[in-house]
C-alpha positions as CSV (number, residue, x, y, z in Angstrom):
1,X,117.1,83.6,111.4
2,X,119.3,84.6,108.3
3,X,120.8,81.1,108.2
4,X,117.3,79.6,107.5
5,X,116.5,82.3,105.1
6,X,119.8,81.5,103.2
7,X,119.2,77.7,103.3
8,X,115.6,78.2,102.0
9,X,116.9,80.3,99.0
10,X,119.5,77.7,98.2
11,X,117.0,74.9,98.4
12,X,114.6,76.8,96.1
13,X,117.5,77.4,93.7
14,X,118.4,73.7,93.5
15,X,114.7,72.6,93.0
16,X,114.2,75.3,90.3
17,X,117.2,74.0,88.3
18,X,116.0,70.5,88.4
19,X,115.0,69.0,84.9
20,X,111.7,67.1,84.6
21,X,111.7,63.5,83.3
22,X,110.0,64.6,80.2
23,X,112.5,67.3,79.6
24,X,115.3,64.9,80.1
25,X,114.0,62.3,77.8
26,X,113.3,64.8,75.2
27,X,116.8,66.2,75.4
28,X,118.5,62.8,75.5
29,X,116.5,61.6,72.5
30,X,117.4,64.8,70.5
31,X,121.1,64.6,71.5
32,X,121.3,60.9,70.9
33,X,119.9,61.5,67.2
34,X,122.2,64.3,66.7
35,X,125.4,62.6,67.9
36,X,124.8,58.9,66.9
37,X,122.3,58.7,64.0
38,X,122.5,57.2,61.5
39,X,124.5,54.3,63.0
40,X,124.7,50.6,62.1
41,X,123.7,48.4,65.0
42,X,124.7,45.2,63.1
43,X,125.4,44.2,59.6
44,X,121.6,44.7,58.6
45,X,120.3,47.3,61.0
46,X,120.8,51.0,61.0
47,X,119.3,53.2,63.7
48,X,117.9,56.3,61.9
49,X,116.6,58.3,64.9
50,X,115.2,58.4,68.5
51,X,112.3,60.7,69.3
52,X,110.1,61.3,72.3
53,X,106.4,62.3,72.3
54,X,105.4,64.2,75.4
55,X,101.6,63.7,74.8
56,X,101.8,59.8,74.9
57,X,105.1,59.4,76.8
58,X,106.4,57.4,73.9
59,X,110.1,56.8,73.3
60,X,110.2,56.0,69.5
61,X,113.2,54.2,67.9
62,X,113.3,54.4,64.1
63,X,115.4,51.7,62.1
64,X,116.3,50.7,58.7
65,X,116.8,47.2,57.7
66,X,119.2,46.3,54.9
67,X,120.4,43.1,53.0
68,X,118.8,39.8,54.1
69,X,116.8,41.5,57.0
70,X,115.0,43.7,54.5
71,X,111.9,41.4,54.3
72,X,108.8,41.1,56.5
73,X,109.0,37.3,56.3
74,X,112.5,37.4,57.9
75,X,111.1,39.4,61.0
76,X,108.4,36.9,61.5
77,X,110.8,34.0,61.1
78,X,113.0,35.3,64.0
79,X,110.0,36.6,66.1
80,X,111.1,40.2,66.0
81,X,108.4,41.5,68.3
82,X,109.1,38.9,70.9
83,X,112.8,39.5,70.8
84,X,112.2,43.4,71.1
85,X,110.0,42.7,74.1
86,X,112.5,40.5,75.8
87,X,115.3,43.1,75.2
88,X,113.0,45.8,76.6
89,X,112.1,43.6,79.6
90,X,115.9,43.0,80.3
91,X,117.3,46.5,79.6
92,X,118.4,48.5,82.7
93,X,119.3,51.3,80.4
94,X,115.7,52.6,80.2
95,X,114.7,51.6,83.8
96,X,113.9,55.1,84.8
97,X,111.5,55.5,81.9
98,X,109.9,51.9,82.5
99,X,109.4,53.0,86.2
100,X,107.5,55.9,84.9
101,X,105.5,53.7,82.7
102,X,106.6,55.2,79.4
103,X,105.7,53.6,76.2
104,X,108.4,52.2,73.8
105,X,107.7,52.2,70.0
106,X,109.9,50.5,67.2
107,X,109.5,51.2,63.6
108,X,111.5,49.3,61.1
109,X,111.7,50.4,57.5
110,X,113.0,48.9,54.3
111,X,116.1,50.2,52.7
112,X,114.9,49.1,49.3
113,X,111.6,50.9,49.7
114,X,112.0,53.6,52.5
115,X,108.2,54.1,52.4
116,X,107.5,50.6,53.3
117,X,107.2,49.8,57.1
118,X,108.4,46.3,57.8
119,X,107.5,46.4,61.4
120,X,105.9,48.9,63.7
121,X,105.2,47.9,67.3
122,X,104.4,49.8,70.7
123,X,105.1,48.4,74.1
124,X,103.3,49.6,77.1
125,X,103.9,48.9,80.9
126,X,101.9,45.7,80.6
127,X,104.6,44.4,78.2
128,X,107.6,45.0,80.3
């Protein structure tokens, strides 16, 4: 009987220590931002931060565009929304969050005018 009691307590301890997916996502976003932001993704793109909104289950990426990419017209020419959607569909790094039907938001701001949003898009489970 003591064996079962001990196993029950051990099982309870392990379940009590587990982190929820929301907690994990929030922690990962804060940690990524603290360790890696701002970081140049390519010659014209800088990731400024990554956040998680618990209320809407949205993972939000914030970028800054520089140089030739710092124009709305350029984003239309390269079909930025379509490329982001394709990248999200093919991404295995966020599979856990896609399986949980999280939303993914991308905001691109201008380096020349930081108040100017060049692109703001949100993808839901229907998109990926």
